[in-house]
C-alpha positions, 0 to 999 in steps of 0.5 A: 862386488860380492858380499858374504852376509852372515845372518844370526837367528838366536843360536844359529848362523847362516852365511849367504853370498850376495853377488849384487850388494849395491843396495847395501852400500851406504848403510851404517852399523845399526841400520835395518834393511829388508831381507829380500835383498839377500834372498830372505823374503819377509825378514828384516835384518839389522847390521851389527858389524863386518870386515873389509877385504884385508880383515879389519873389523868395522867399528861402530864409533868410527864414522865413514868408510875410512880405515884408522889406527885407534888406541884400543883397550878392548871391545871390537877389534882387540881383546887385551891380555891383562887389565889396563893393556892398550894397543894401537889397532887398525879398524874400519869405519861403520859405513858399508862400502865396496871394500867390505866383504863380510856383513854381520846381521841379526834377525829383527823380524822373521818371515813366514818360513824358517831361514834353513828352509829357504836356504835349504831349498836353494841348495837342493836346486843347485845340486 
């Protein structure tokens, strides 16, 4: 299963496609993992969220890989129009499974090379 891993480093975000993401299955929002899994040697990444194949967002306080309908008054998955407005929305659990297609991460510790240089070198080889 191919994942799209979005890596945010301060104000810049990079998108990386990972063909074999089996090492990421079972990780939970808030977990840290080695960046070499996604091709960023020397980096440590922290999972901040994601979305599944149908576009439902992962929510940190829903445990497991299940999909539920939850009454939300704001936060991840729903932005209310007015004060006190609540709505029942579908959200995904906080654990990465095969249904997840996008994973959002943030850099915890950086490697020796900048991310743009690592990814730029890969793009030049493809051309």
